[in-house]
C-alpha positions as CSV (number, residue, x, y, z in Angstrom):
1,M,20.5,-21.7,-7.3
2,A,17.5,-23.6,-6.1
3,S,14.3,-22.1,-5.0
4,A,14.0,-21.6,-1.3
5,E,10.6,-23.3,-1.2
6,S,11.6,-26.1,-3.5
7,T,14.7,-27.0,-1.6
8,G,13.5,-27.3,2.0
9,A,15.6,-26.1,4.9
10,S,18.1,-27.5,7.4
11,P,17.4,-26.9,11.1
12,D,19.5,-23.8,11.2
13,G,17.4,-22.2,8.4
14,I,19.9,-22.6,5.5
15,P,18.2,-24.2,2.5
16,A,19.5,-27.6,1.6
17,R,19.4,-28.8,-2.0
18,R,17.1,-31.6,-2.8
19,P,15.5,-32.6,-6.1
20,G,12.0,-31.5,-5.4
21,P,9.7,-29.9,-2.8
22,P,9.5,-31.7,0.5
23,P,6.1,-32.8,1.8
24,G,4.4,-29.9,3.5
25,S,6.8,-27.3,2.2
26,G,3.8,-25.4,0.8
27,V,5.2,-25.2,-2.8
28,S,4.9,-27.2,-5.9
29,A,7.6,-27.2,-8.6
30,K,5.1,-26.6,-11.4
31,G,4.6,-23.5,-13.4
32,A,2.0,-20.9,-12.9
33,T,-1.6,-22.0,-12.4
34,G,-4.4,-21.3,-14.7
35,G,-3.2,-23.2,-17.8
36,A,-2.9,-20.3,-20.2
37,G,0.4,-18.4,-20.0
38,T,2.3,-21.1,-18.1
39,R,5.9,-21.3,-19.3
40,T,9.1,-23.1,-18.6
41,P,12.4,-21.4,-17.7
42,A,13.6,-21.9,-21.3
43,D,10.9,-19.5,-22.4
44,E,12.0,-16.8,-20.0
45,P,14.4,-13.9,-20.7
46,A,17.9,-13.8,-19.4
47,A,16.6,-11.7,-16.5
48,D,15.3,-14.9,-14.9
49,R,18.4,-16.9,-15.7
50,S,20.9,-14.5,-14.1
51,A,21.4,-15.0,-10.3
52,A,24.1,-12.4,-9.9
53,R,23.4,-9.9,-7.2
54,P,23.0,-6.3,-8.3
55,P,25.8,-3.8,-7.5
56,A,25.4,-1.7,-4.4
57,P,24.7,1.6,-6.4
58,V,21.6,-0.1,-8.0
59,V,20.2,-1.1,-4.7
60,A,20.9,2.3,-3.3
61,S,19.1,4.0,-6.2
62,L,16.1,1.8,-5.7
63,M,15.9,2.6,-2.0
64,L,16.3,6.3,-2.9
65,G,13.5,6.1,-5.4
66,M,11.3,4.3,-2.8
67,A,12.1,7.0,-0.3
68,L,10.7,9.7,-2.6
69,V,7.3,7.9,-2.5
70,A,7.5,7.0,1.2
71,L,8.4,10.4,2.4
72,D,5.7,12.2,0.3
73,S,2.6,11.9,2.3
74,T,4.1,12.2,5.8
75,I,6.3,15.2,4.9
76,V,3.4,17.1,3.3
77,A,0.9,16.4,6.2
78,T,2.9,18.4,8.8
79,A,3.0,21.4,6.5
80,V,-0.7,21.7,5.8
81,P,-1.3,24.6,8.2
82,Q,1.4,26.7,6.6
83,I,0.2,25.7,3.1
84,V,-3.4,26.7,3.8
85,G,-2.3,29.9,5.6
86,D,-0.3,30.9,2.5
87,L,-2.5,29.7,-0.4
88,G,-6.0,29.4,1.2
89,G,-8.3,26.6,0.2
90,F,-9.0,25.0,3.6
91,S,-12.2,23.4,2.3
92,V,-10.3,21.4,-0.4
93,F,-6.9,20.8,1.1
94,A,-7.7,17.1,1.7
95,W,-7.2,16.7,-2.1
96,L,-3.5,17.3,-1.6
97,F,-3.5,13.6,-0.4
98,S,-6.6,12.2,-2.1
99,G,-5.6,13.5,-5.6
100,Y,-2.1,12.1,-5.2
101,L,-3.5,8.7,-4.0
102,L,-5.9,8.6,-6.9
103,A,-3.2,9.2,-9.5
104,V,-0.9,6.6,-8.0
105,T,-3.6,4.0,-7.7
106,V,-5.2,4.2,-11.2
107,T,-1.8,4.3,-13.0
108,L,-0.3,1.2,-11.2
109,P,-1.8,-1.3,-13.7
110,V,-0.7,0.9,-16.7
111,Y,2.9,1.1,-15.6
112,G,3.0,-2.6,-14.7
113,K,2.0,-3.5,-18.2
114,L,4.3,-0.9,-19.8
115,S,7.3,-2.3,-17.8
116,D,6.5,-5.8,-19.0
117,T,6.4,-4.4,-22.6
118,F,9.3,-2.0,-22.7
119,G,11.4,-2.9,-19.7
120,R,11.7,-1.7,-16.1
121,K,14.4,0.9,-16.6
122,P,12.6,3.3,-19.1
123,V,9.4,3.2,-17.0
124,L,11.4,3.9,-13.8
125,L,13.3,6.7,-15.4
126,F,10.1,8.2,-16.7
127,G,8.5,8.0,-13.3
128,I,11.4,9.6,-11.5
129,A,11.5,12.4,-14.1
130,L,7.8,13.0,-13.8
131,F,7.9,13.0,-10.0
132,L,10.8,15.5,-10.2
133,V,8.8,17.8,-12.6
134,G,5.7,17.5,-10.4
135,S,7.7,18.4,-7.3
136,L,9.1,21.5,-9.0
137,L,5.6,22.5,-10.1
138,C,4.3,22.0,-6.6
139,A,7.0,24.3,-5.2
140,S,5.9,27.0,-7.6
141,A,2.1,26.7,-7.0
142,W,0.3,30.0,-6.7
143,N,-3.0,28.8,-5.2
144,M,-4.5,25.6,-3.8
145,A,-6.1,24.6,-7.1
146,A,-2.7,24.7,-8.8
147,L,-1.0,22.8,-6.0
148,I,-3.7,20.0,-6.2
149,A,-3.2,19.8,-10.0
150,F,0.5,19.5,-9.6
151,R,0.1,16.9,-6.9
152,L,-1.7,14.8,-9.5
153,V,1.4,15.1,-11.7
154,Q,3.5,13.9,-8.8
155,G,1.1,11.0,-8.3
156,L,1.5,10.0,-12.0
157,G,5.2,9.7,-11.4
158,G,4.7,8.0,-8.0
159,G,2.7,5.2,-9.6
160,A,5.6,4.3,-11.8
161,L,8.0,4.4,-8.9
162,Q,6.0,2.3,-6.5
163,G,5.2,-0.6,-8.8
164,T,8.4,-0.7,-10.9
165,I,10.8,-0.7,-7.9
166,Q,8.9,-3.6,-6.3
167,T,9.1,-5.5,-9.6
168,L,12.8,-4.8,-10.0
169,A,13.4,-6.1,-6.5
170,A,12.1,-9.4,-7.7
171,D,14.0,-9.2,-11.0
172,L,17.4,-8.5,-9.5
173,Y,17.4,-11.0,-6.6
174,P,16.9,-14.7,-6.6
175,L,14.1,-16.1,-4.4
176,R,16.2,-16.9,-1.4
177,D,17.6,-13.3,-1.3
178,R,14.4,-11.4,-2.0
179,P,13.5,-11.0,1.7
180,R,16.7,-9.0,2.1
181,I,15.8,-6.4,-0.5
182,Q,12.2,-6.4,0.5
183,A,13.2,-5.8,4.1
184,R,15.3,-2.9,3.0
185,M,12.3,-1.4,1.2
186,S,10.2,-1.9,4.3
187,S,12.8,-0.1,6.4
188,V,12.6,2.8,4.0
189,W,8.9,3.1,4.7
190,A,9.6,2.8,8.5
191,I,12.2,5.5,8.6
192,S,10.1,7.7,6.4
193,A,7.1,7.3,8.7
194,V,9.2,8.6,11.6
195,A,11.5,11.1,9.9
196,G,8.9,12.5,7.4
197,P,6.7,14.5,10.0
198,A,9.8,15.8,11.7
199,L,11.5,16.9,8.5
200,G,8.3,18.5,7.2
201,G,7.7,20.4,10.4
202,L,11.3,21.7,10.4
203,L,11.1,22.8,6.8
204,A,7.7,24.5,7.2
205,S,8.7,26.2,10.5
206,Y,12.2,27.3,9.8
207,A,12.4,27.6,6.0
208,H,9.2,27.6,3.9
209,W,6.6,24.9,3.0
210,R,7.8,25.0,-0.6
211,W,11.0,23.3,0.5
212,I,9.1,20.1,1.3
213,F,8.8,19.7,-2.5
214,L,12.2,21.3,-3.5
215,I,14.0,18.7,-1.3
216,N,12.8,16.1,-3.8
217,L,14.8,17.7,-6.6
218,P,18.4,16.6,-5.5
219,L,17.1,13.2,-4.4
220,A,15.3,12.5,-7.7
221,G,18.2,13.9,-9.7
222,L,20.7,11.6,-7.8
223,A,18.3,8.6,-8.3
224,L,18.1,9.4,-12.1
225,W,21.8,9.6,-12.4
226,M,22.5,6.4,-10.5
227,I,19.9,4.3,-12.3
228,T,21.0,5.6,-15.7
229,R,24.6,4.8,-15.0
230,H,24.4,1.5,-13.1
231,L,21.2,-0.3,-13.9
232,T,21.6,-2.6,-16.9
233,E,18.7,-4.8,-17.9
234,P,19.5,-8.2,-19.5
235,V,18.6,-8.7,-23.1
236,R,15.0,-9.8,-23.4
237,S,13.7,-12.7,-25.4
238,P,12.5,-11.6,-28.9
239,G,8.8,-11.7,-29.9
240,R,7.3,-10.7,-26.6
241,R,6.4,-7.1,-27.5
242,G,2.9,-6.3,-28.7
243,P,0.9,-3.2,-29.4
244,V,0.3,-1.0,-26.3
245,D,-3.3,-1.1,-25.2
246,W,-3.8,2.6,-24.9
247,A,-7.6,2.3,-25.0
248,G,-7.5,-0.1,-22.0
249,A,-5.1,2.2,-20.2
250,L,-7.4,5.2,-20.6
251,G,-10.4,3.1,-19.6
252,V,-8.7,1.8,-16.4
253,F,-7.6,5.4,-15.6
254,A,-11.1,6.8,-16.1
255,C,-12.9,4.0,-14.3
256,G,-10.5,3.9,-11.3
257,G,-10.6,7.7,-11.1
258,L,-14.4,7.9,-10.9
259,L,-14.6,5.1,-8.4
260,L,-11.9,6.6,-6.1
261,F,-13.4,10.1,-6.4
262,A,-16.8,8.7,-5.3
263,L,-15.2,6.9,-2.4
264,V,-13.1,9.8,-1.3
265,Q,-15.9,12.4,-1.5
266,G,-18.8,10.2,-0.4
267,G,-20.0,11.0,3.1
268,V,-17.8,14.1,3.1
269,A,-18.7,16.4,0.3
270,W,-22.2,14.9,0.0
271,P,-24.2,12.1,1.5
272,W,-23.7,8.5,0.4
273,L,-27.2,8.1,-1.0
274,S,-27.2,11.5,-2.8
275,A,-27.3,12.0,-6.6
276,P,-23.6,12.8,-6.9
277,S,-22.5,9.6,-5.1
278,L,-25.0,7.3,-6.9
279,G,-24.1,9.0,-10.2
280,L,-20.4,8.5,-9.8
281,L,-20.7,4.9,-8.6
282,G,-23.1,4.1,-11.5
283,A,-20.8,5.7,-14.0
284,S,-17.8,3.8,-12.7
285,A,-19.8,0.6,-12.9
286,V,-20.6,1.3,-16.6
287,L,-17.0,2.2,-17.3
288,A,-15.9,-1.1,-15.7
289,A,-18.1,-3.1,-18.0
290,V,-16.7,-1.1,-21.0
291,V,-13.1,-1.8,-19.8
292,V,-13.8,-5.5,-19.5
293,R,-15.1,-5.6,-23.0
294,V,-12.1,-3.6,-24.4
295,E,-9.6,-5.7,-22.5
296,R,-11.1,-9.0,-23.8
297,R,-10.5,-7.8,-27.4
298,A,-7.0,-6.3,-26.8
299,E,-4.0,-8.2,-28.0
300,E,-1.9,-7.1,-25.0
301,P,-4.4,-5.9,-22.4
302,I,-3.4,-3.6,-19.5
303,L,-5.5,-5.8,-17.1
304,P,-5.2,-9.3,-18.5
305,G,-7.7,-11.8,-17.4
306,W,-5.1,-14.3,-16.1
307,V,-4.4,-12.2,-13.0
308,W,-7.8,-13.3,-11.8
309,R,-8.0,-16.7,-13.5
310,R,-4.9,-18.0,-11.7
311,R,-5.7,-19.0,-8.1
312,T,-2.5,-17.8,-6.6
313,I,-2.6,-14.3,-8.0
314,A,-6.3,-13.9,-7.4
315,A,-6.0,-14.9,-3.8
316,V,-3.0,-12.6,-3.2
317,N,-4.9,-9.7,-4.8
318,L,-8.0,-10.3,-2.6
319,A,-5.9,-10.8,0.6
320,L,-3.8,-7.6,0.1
321,G,-7.0,-5.7,-0.8
322,A,-8.2,-6.7,2.6
323,L,-4.9,-5.6,4.1
324,G,-5.4,-2.1,2.6
325,L,-8.8,-2.0,4.1
326,L,-7.9,-3.0,7.6
327,M,-4.8,-0.7,7.7
328,V,-7.1,2.3,7.8
329,A,-7.9,1.5,11.4
330,P,-4.4,1.9,12.9
331,M,-3.2,4.5,10.4
332,V,-6.2,6.9,10.3
333,F,-8.1,6.3,13.5
334,M,-5.4,5.5,16.1
335,P,-3.9,9.1,16.0
336,T,-7.5,10.4,16.6
337,Y,-8.0,8.0,19.5
338,A,-4.6,8.9,21.0
339,Q,-5.3,12.6,20.9
340,S,-9.0,12.8,21.6
341,V,-9.4,9.9,24.1
342,L,-5.9,9.6,25.7
343,G,-5.2,13.3,25.6
344,L,-1.8,13.0,23.9
345,G,-0.3,15.7,21.7
346,P,0.4,15.2,18.0
347,V,3.9,14.0,18.7
348,G,2.8,11.5,21.3
349,A,0.0,10.3,19.0
350,G,2.4,9.8,16.2
351,L,4.7,7.8,18.4
352,V,1.9,5.5,19.4
353,M,1.2,4.7,15.7
354,S,4.7,4.7,14.5
355,V,5.9,1.8,16.6
356,M,4.0,-0.4,14.1
357,T,6.4,0.7,11.4
358,L,9.4,-0.4,13.6
359,S,8.3,-4.0,14.1
360,W,7.0,-4.5,10.5
361,P,10.3,-4.5,8.6
362,V,12.0,-6.7,11.3
363,S,9.2,-9.3,11.1
364,A,9.3,-9.1,7.3
365,A,13.0,-9.8,7.3
366,L,12.6,-12.8,9.6
367,S,9.6,-14.2,7.7
368,Q,11.9,-16.1,5.3
369,H,12.9,-18.5,8.1
370,V,9.2,-19.3,8.5
371,Y,8.0,-19.6,4.9
372,R,11.0,-21.8,3.9
373,R,9.6,-24.4,6.3
374,I,5.9,-24.1,6.1
375,G,5.3,-22.3,2.8
376,F,4.2,-18.9,1.7
377,R,0.4,-19.4,2.2
378,N,0.7,-20.9,5.7
379,T,3.1,-18.2,6.9
380,A,0.8,-15.5,5.7
381,A,-2.1,-17.3,7.3
382,V,-0.3,-17.3,10.6
383,G,0.4,-13.6,10.3
384,I,-3.1,-12.5,9.5
385,A,-4.6,-14.8,12.1
386,L,-2.4,-13.1,14.7
387,A,-3.4,-9.7,13.3
388,A,-7.1,-10.6,13.7
389,V,-6.5,-11.4,17.4
390,I,-4.4,-8.3,18.0
391,L,-7.0,-6.0,16.3
392,Y,-9.7,-7.6,18.4
393,S,-7.7,-7.1,21.6
394,F,-8.0,-3.3,21.1
395,T,-11.7,-3.6,22.0
396,L,-10.8,-5.1,25.3
397,L,-8.7,-2.1,26.5
398,P,-10.0,-0.4,29.6
399,Y,-11.4,3.1,29.4
400,P,-9.4,5.3,29.5
401,A,-6.4,3.2,28.4
402,R,-2.8,4.0,29.3
403,P,-0.7,5.1,26.3
404,W,1.6,2.1,26.5
405,Q,-1.4,-0.3,25.9
406,P,-2.4,0.8,22.4
407,A,1.3,1.3,21.6
408,L,2.0,-2.4,22.5
409,I,-1.0,-3.4,20.3
410,M,0.6,-1.4,17.4
411,L,4.0,-3.0,17.9
412,L,2.5,-6.5,17.8
413,L,0.3,-5.6,14.9
414,G,3.3,-4.5,12.8
415,A,5.0,-7.8,13.6
416,A,2.0,-9.8,12.5
417,L,1.4,-7.9,9.3
418,G,5.1,-8.1,8.3
419,L,4.7,-11.9,8.6
420,F,1.6,-11.6,6.4
421,Q,2.4,-9.2,3.6
422,L,6.0,-10.0,2.6
423,P,5.6,-13.8,2.0
424,L,2.6,-13.1,-0.3
425,I,4.4,-10.5,-2.4
426,I,7.6,-12.6,-2.7
427,G,5.5,-15.7,-3.3
428,V,3.3,-14.3,-6.0
429,Q,6.3,-12.7,-7.8
430,S,8.0,-16.1,-7.8
431,T,5.1,-17.8,-9.6
432,V,5.5,-15.7,-12.8
433,G,8.4,-15.0,-15.2
434,W,9.9,-11.7,-16.2
435,A,7.3,-10.9,-18.9
436,E,4.4,-11.1,-16.4
437,R,6.0,-9.9,-13.2
438,G,5.4,-6.2,-13.7
439,T,1.7,-6.8,-14.4
440,T,1.4,-9.2,-11.4
441,T,3.1,-6.8,-9.0
442,A,1.0,-3.9,-10.2
443,S,-2.2,-5.8,-9.8
444,V,-1.4,-6.7,-6.2
445,L,-0.4,-3.1,-5.3
446,F,-3.5,-1.8,-7.1
447,C,-5.8,-4.0,-5.1
448,R,-4.1,-2.9,-1.9
449,Q,-4.6,0.8,-2.8
450,V,-8.2,0.3,-3.7
451,G,-8.8,-1.6,-0.5
452,Q,-7.4,1.3,1.4
453,S,-9.7,3.7,-0.4
454,V,-12.7,1.5,0.2
455,G,-11.7,1.0,3.9
456,A,-11.4,4.8,4.5
457,A,-15.0,5.2,3.2
458,L,-16.5,2.1,5.1
459,L,-14.8,2.6,8.4
460,A,-15.5,6.3,8.4
461,A,-19.1,5.5,7.9
462,V,-18.9,3.1,10.9
463,A,-17.3,5.8,13.0
464,N,-19.9,8.4,12.0
465,A,-22.8,6.1,12.7
466,T,-21.5,5.2,16.2
467,I,-20.9,8.8,17.2
468,A,-24.2,10.0,15.7
469,S,-26.0,7.3,17.7
470,R,-24.3,8.3,20.9
471,L,-25.1,12.0,20.3
472,A,-28.8,11.2,19.7
473,D,-29.1,9.3,23.0
474,A,-26.9,11.6,25.0
475,P,-28.0,11.9,28.7
476,V,-26.0,15.1,29.2
477,P,-26.5,18.6,27.7
478,G,-24.0,20.7,25.9
479,L,-22.9,18.3,23.2
480,P,-22.5,19.2,19.5
481,E,-25.7,18.8,17.5
482,H,-24.0,17.8,14.2
483,L,-21.2,15.5,13.3
484,D,-19.4,18.3,11.6
485,D,-19.0,20.1,14.9
486,V,-17.5,17.1,16.7
487,A,-14.0,17.7,15.4
488,K,-14.0,21.3,16.7
489,A,-15.4,20.2,20.1
490,L,-12.6,17.6,20.4
491,E,-10.0,20.1,19.4
492,H,-11.2,22.5,22.2
493,P,-12.7,20.2,24.9
494,G,-12.4,23.0,27.5
495,L,-15.3,24.8,25.8
496,L,-17.7,22.0,26.7
497,P,-19.1,21.2,30.1
498,G,-17.0,18.6,31.9
499,A,-19.7,15.9,31.7
500,A,-20.2,16.6,28.0
501,A,-16.5,16.4,27.2
502,D,-16.2,13.1,29.0
503,Y,-19.2,11.7,27.2
504,L,-17.8,12.8,23.8
505,R,-14.5,11.1,24.5
506,E,-16.3,7.9,25.4
507,A,-18.3,8.2,22.2
508,V,-15.1,8.5,20.2
509,A,-13.5,5.5,22.1
510,A,-16.6,3.4,21.2
511,A,-16.4,4.5,17.6
512,V,-12.7,3.5,17.3
513,E,-13.5,0.2,19.1
514,H,-16.1,-0.6,16.4
515,I,-13.6,0.3,13.7
516,F,-11.0,-2.1,15.2
517,L,-13.7,-4.8,15.5
518,G,-14.5,-4.3,11.8
519,A,-10.8,-4.4,10.9
520,S,-10.5,-7.7,12.9
521,A,-13.4,-9.1,10.8
522,V,-11.6,-8.1,7.6
523,A,-8.5,-9.9,8.8
524,V,-10.6,-13.0,9.4
525,A,-12.0,-12.7,5.8
526,A,-8.4,-12.4,4.5
527,L,-7.5,-15.6,6.4
528,L,-10.5,-17.4,4.8
529,I,-9.4,-16.2,1.4
530,L,-6.0,-17.7,1.9
531,L,-7.3,-21.0,3.2
532,L,-10.1,-21.4,0.7
533,V,-8.8,-19.7,-2.5
534,A,-5.0,-19.8,-2.4
535,P,-3.3,-23.1,-3.2
536,R,-1.6,-24.8,-0.3
537,R,1.6,-24.9,-2.4
538,F,2.5,-21.8,-4.4
539,P,3.5,-22.8,-8.0
540,V,7.0,-21.3,-7.8
541,L,8.9,-21.3,-11.1
542,P,12.3,-23.2,-10.9
543,E,15.2,-20.9,-10.1
544,P,18.3,-20.7,-12.3
545,G,20.6,-23.7,-11.9
546,E,17.9,-25.9,-10.3
547,D,18.1,-29.5,-11.0
């Protein structure tokens, strides 16, 4: 079957076979860029030469595995009051999420390389088993410290699930059919974003918070059984396996862990310019230099240099890192805006944000009809350009806005980002063969996760600076004197004088406007990365059966 981008398309969107890429299709028929590591289809394992669609149980098991990861954060968030009430530890409960995120992020490159070395199936089975064990341990936690530690175990399994499932989606489907499986994966995230909070609330209210972890056991067990029984990986080409770079894996884990710990705690547990922040950031920089030195000498490095030497992969890494950063605006600050400024309850605030998850998978599924005509890069550029305009439009909303106005912005934003993200993921996976696809996919997801962590720190600093400035120049009395007291005042605005409550809402609205303005600037930066760094034509490897 011919590559979607190397065949062109008829007016009705069905690819038509032709010997090479048409002018302006956005794709060349050459191998991967960067010189080193470029291979022809004859060098690839049978995984790339088989175009047969996977059986339905395999697809179902992949979606089930992705649901384990997608449900995790949303289902836990709604049970936090019950967890804290039972175990205590209010001052550190945020690490239920930060610790999990840290473990997922720093292990993505490690699992990506291991899947390229040993195959996808053993890594995926290991990840599901570890996630299952972590869930069982979380359900048996006796205090908050134990629960945080067990969430780290869950995260170590979640890192294997998230990256390996995305890689398998590219392994099992030819290029023209990849949007179908990727759209299904996106729909899993969309359904989880809506169903997770409701399910978590029901379990915490009518059963016990421990059931939010115990419910993972039958799901993970079923996924294990289905993958073991139905997933068969093709025989790989000999001579590709080298020694595992355990020193590099440990270095990546330590360096990433220190960096993310500094970003998560900076500005919260201690000031940004304090000794702990500077010490952690300095230590992570030193470790990064050590990792680079170790990886240069490794025979099979965990983070090979070619993921940055090849223009296509480097551009996608940077662009999706920007996506992770700008996504902090709608995901973290839109619920705060909806509750504090618009006066909506938690359910209403969640609905305002969740409409984005409804339009995202629809747009992603339809993106194939665009990139088959104008190419991966140009399709993603259109999506992020629209996202920049939509994010900026938030700053033009009246005060106070009506709830349907930010909800419409979220709906349009999801459609734009679906048009941006999916073509980049499918495109970059199509530029490499089986033996490099796990590492490539992991590097993209790793950059997106790091971007999200950096964005949370940067945009929170913008919000704090805006509110602090408004409080310092406040013309009305009765306002909180410290930033730490703002959250309590917003939770109980009736305790403030009327004028002070109105002024504080306006300050929060101004802070969120600045955040969305910053997110819009990040979207423009992502657009420039695509236009200046990414090649106009992605170097897609020929598909099986291509002339």
